[in-house]
C-alpha positions as CSV (number, residue, x, y, z in Angstrom):
1,M,9.3,16.3,-23.6
2,K,5.6,15.0,-23.5
3,L,4.7,11.5,-23.1
4,C,1.4,9.5,-23.9
5,V,1.1,6.4,-21.8
6,I,-1.6,4.0,-22.4
7,P,-1.9,1.1,-19.9
8,A,-3.5,-1.9,-21.6
9,R,-2.6,-5.1,-20.0
10,G,-3.7,-8.4,-21.9
11,G,-6.0,-9.4,-18.4
12,S,-9.1,-8.8,-18.1
13,K,-11.4,-10.5,-15.9
14,R,-14.8,-9.9,-16.3
15,I,-14.7,-8.5,-19.9
16,P,-12.0,-10.6,-21.4
17,R,-9.7,-9.0,-23.6
18,K,-11.2,-5.9,-23.3
19,N,-8.3,-3.3,-24.3
20,I,-9.1,-4.9,-27.6
21,K,-12.2,-6.7,-28.0
22,K,-14.4,-4.7,-31.3
23,F,-16.6,-2.0,-29.8
24,N,-18.7,-0.8,-32.6
25,G,-16.6,-1.9,-35.3
26,K,-13.3,-1.1,-34.1
27,P,-10.9,-2.2,-31.2
28,M,-11.2,-0.6,-27.7
29,L,-7.6,0.7,-28.0
30,A,-7.9,2.2,-31.3
31,Y,-10.2,4.9,-30.3
32,S,-7.6,6.1,-27.5
33,V,-4.9,5.7,-29.6
34,E,-6.1,7.7,-32.4
35,A,-7.2,10.6,-30.1
36,A,-3.9,10.8,-28.6
37,L,-1.9,11.3,-32.3
38,K,-4.8,13.9,-33.5
39,S,-4.3,16.0,-30.6
40,N,-0.7,17.0,-31.2
41,C,-0.3,17.1,-27.9
42,F,2.8,14.6,-27.2
43,D,6.6,13.9,-28.8
44,R,5.5,10.4,-27.8
45,V,2.4,7.8,-27.7
46,I,3.2,4.5,-26.3
47,V,1.4,1.6,-24.9
48,S,2.4,-0.1,-21.7
49,T,1.2,-3.9,-22.3
50,D,2.3,-7.1,-21.2
51,D,0.8,-8.8,-24.2
52,K,2.1,-9.4,-27.4
53,E,-1.4,-9.1,-29.5
54,I,-2.1,-5.7,-28.1
55,A,1.3,-4.8,-28.5
56,Q,1.2,-5.5,-32.5
57,L,-2.8,-3.7,-32.7
58,A,-1.1,-0.8,-30.5
59,K,1.7,-0.2,-33.6
60,D,-1.0,-0.9,-36.2
61,Y,-2.6,2.2,-35.3
62,G,0.0,4.3,-35.1
63,A,1.6,4.0,-30.8
64,E,5.4,3.0,-30.4
65,V,5.8,0.0,-27.6
66,P,9.3,0.7,-26.7
67,F,9.6,-2.1,-24.2
68,M,7.1,-4.5,-22.6
69,R,5.7,-4.2,-19.3
70,P,7.1,-6.3,-16.4
71,N,4.8,-9.0,-15.2
72,E,4.5,-7.9,-11.5
73,L,3.0,-4.4,-13.1
74,A,0.5,-6.6,-15.1
75,N,-1.8,-8.4,-12.4
76,D,-5.1,-7.7,-11.4
77,H,-3.2,-5.9,-8.3
78,A,-1.4,-3.6,-10.1
79,G,-2.1,0.4,-9.7
80,T,-1.5,2.6,-12.5
81,L,0.9,4.9,-10.7
82,P,3.3,2.1,-10.5
83,V,3.1,1.7,-14.3
84,I,3.0,5.3,-15.0
85,K,5.8,5.3,-13.0
86,Q,7.5,2.4,-14.7
87,A,7.3,4.0,-18.0
88,I,8.8,7.3,-17.0
89,E,11.8,5.6,-15.9
90,W,12.3,3.3,-18.4
91,F,12.5,7.0,-21.2
92,N,14.6,8.3,-18.2
93,Q,17.3,5.4,-18.5
94,Y,17.2,4.7,-22.3
95,D,15.4,7.7,-23.9
96,E,14.5,11.4,-23.5
97,A,13.8,12.0,-20.0
98,P,9.6,13.4,-20.1
99,S,8.9,16.7,-18.3
100,E,5.2,15.5,-18.8
101,V,3.0,12.7,-18.9
102,C,-0.4,11.8,-20.0
103,C,-1.8,8.1,-18.8
104,L,-5.3,7.9,-21.0
105,Y,-6.7,4.8,-20.8
106,A,-7.4,2.3,-23.4
107,T,-11.0,2.2,-22.3
108,A,-12.2,5.2,-23.3
109,P,-14.1,5.8,-26.4
110,F,-15.7,8.4,-25.3
111,V,-12.5,11.0,-25.2
112,K,-12.0,14.2,-27.2
113,V,-9.0,15.6,-28.9
114,E,-10.1,19.0,-27.4
115,S,-10.1,17.6,-23.8
116,L,-6.7,16.3,-24.1
117,Q,-5.7,19.7,-26.1
118,N,-7.9,21.8,-23.0
119,A,-6.7,20.0,-20.1
120,Y,-3.1,20.3,-20.7
121,Q,-4.0,24.7,-20.8
122,Q,-5.5,23.6,-17.6
123,L,-2.5,21.4,-16.3
124,Q,-0.2,24.6,-17.1
125,E,-2.5,27.2,-16.2
126,T,-3.8,26.5,-12.3
127,G,-0.1,25.3,-11.6
128,A,-1.2,21.8,-10.5
129,D,0.7,18.7,-10.7
130,Y,-2.3,16.8,-12.2
131,C,-5.3,17.5,-14.0
132,F,-8.1,14.8,-14.5
133,T,-11.2,14.3,-16.5
134,A,-14.0,14.4,-13.8
135,T,-17.6,14.5,-14.0
136,S,-21.0,15.4,-11.7
137,F,-23.0,12.7,-9.5
138,P,-26.5,12.7,-11.3
139,F,-28.0,12.5,-7.4
140,P,-27.2,14.1,-4.2
141,I,-24.6,11.6,-2.5
142,Q,-25.4,12.9,0.8
143,R,-28.9,11.4,0.3
144,A,-27.2,8.1,-0.7
145,I,-29.2,4.4,0.7
146,K,-27.6,1.4,1.1
147,V,-29.5,-2.4,1.3
148,T,-27.9,-4.1,4.7
149,A,-28.1,-8.1,5.1
150,S,-31.7,-8.2,5.9
151,N,-32.6,-6.7,2.9
152,R,-33.3,-3.2,4.8
153,V,-32.5,0.5,3.9
154,E,-30.1,2.7,6.0
155,M,-29.1,6.1,4.8
156,F,-25.3,6.9,4.6
157,Q,-26.0,10.4,6.2
158,P,-29.6,10.1,8.2
159,D,-29.2,13.7,9.2
160,Q,-29.5,14.8,5.3
161,F,-33.1,13.4,5.0
162,N,-34.7,16.6,5.2
163,Q,-32.6,18.7,3.1
164,R,-34.0,19.6,-0.2
165,S,-31.8,18.5,-3.4
166,Q,-31.3,21.7,-4.8
167,D,-29.7,22.9,-1.1
168,L,-26.5,20.2,-0.8
169,E,-23.1,20.3,-2.4
170,E,-22.6,19.2,-5.6
171,S,-20.3,16.4,-5.9
172,F,-18.3,15.1,-8.4
173,H,-16.2,11.3,-9.6
174,D,-13.1,10.3,-11.8
175,A,-14.2,10.4,-15.4
176,G,-11.8,7.5,-16.0
177,Q,-10.7,9.0,-19.3
178,F,-7.2,9.9,-18.9
179,Y,-4.3,11.9,-16.3
180,W,-2.3,14.7,-17.5
181,G,0.7,15.5,-14.8
182,K,4.3,16.5,-13.9
183,A,6.5,13.8,-14.4
184,S,7.9,14.4,-11.1
185,A,4.4,13.9,-9.8
186,F,3.8,10.3,-11.1
187,Q,7.1,9.7,-10.1
188,A,6.8,10.7,-6.7
189,L,3.6,8.4,-6.5
190,A,1.8,11.6,-5.7
191,P,-2.0,11.1,-4.9
192,I,-4.0,12.3,-7.8
193,F,-6.9,12.9,-6.2
194,S,-5.3,15.4,-3.7
195,E,-5.6,18.7,-3.3
196,I,-2.2,19.4,-5.7
197,A,-4.6,18.1,-8.7
198,S,-7.4,19.8,-10.7
199,S,-9.6,19.0,-12.5
200,Y,-11.1,19.4,-15.8
201,L,-15.1,18.5,-15.9
202,L,-17.2,17.1,-18.2
203,P,-20.3,16.5,-19.3
204,R,-22.4,13.1,-18.1
205,H,-23.3,11.7,-21.7
206,L,-19.4,11.9,-22.5
207,V,-18.9,9.4,-19.1
208,Q,-18.9,5.7,-18.6
209,D,-17.5,3.1,-17.0
210,I,-16.7,0.2,-19.1
211,D,-16.7,-3.1,-16.6
212,T,-19.3,-5.1,-17.1
213,H,-21.4,-6.6,-20.2
214,E,-24.1,-4.7,-19.5
215,D,-21.7,-1.5,-19.4
216,W,-20.3,-2.1,-22.7
217,I,-23.6,-2.6,-24.3
218,R,-24.8,0.7,-23.0
219,A,-21.6,2.2,-24.0
220,E,-22.0,1.2,-27.0
221,L,-25.8,2.6,-27.9
222,M,-24.2,6.1,-26.1
223,H,-21.4,6.2,-28.9
224,Q,-24.1,5.5,-31.8
225,V,-25.2,8.2,-30.5
226,L,-23.1,10.4,-29.9
227,M,-21.9,9.9,-33.2
228,S,-24.7,10.2,-35.4
229,T,-25.1,14.1,-33.8
230,G,-21.5,15.0,-34.0
231,E,-20.8,15.1,-30.6
232,L,-17.9,12.7,-30.8
């Protein structure tokens, strides 16, 4: 059984009620639910939440909410892996045990149906335990700088100062959309950013963290352009 778990707790601090706040006219959570259902990748699409309003909205858009998330997994310090593990264990005990699981974030309005489909195929073809979305950094991280307490500048890697950008190794980061994986890997809390994982690469214009009000505005503008061009 292939299971999609969309974590969506109610206690977002930086952007209150972020998971159900209207994003270009539609609740943020709805984008993830709709993409999961349209992909036809999953036998079940569920939302893991501690919040009754979020639970009802998830159901309105076609997702299941078979249980309410325990309070100890709904605070500011709860990690994603334990949340997914709890969902798997619930299904193992009360329903059909999943073989593959996809953790799809509730704040992923840029997620595309074909990305979910292609990443699952990549998971199978590579034999990896996980396959997650990643994208490239727009600037070489080897030449990154920091501002000190005295408002001065230091390089993180001073030995790279004279290196040409094109000679430096390209680097990537988590795109924060979804994580396909074997149920056994999630249950074991196996680290995602390791040799057991394969990365499904996305272009940078499909990636935007949404953690602050400024992020939100930028993401809405990006989304409007991508919708108008048919990219989404």
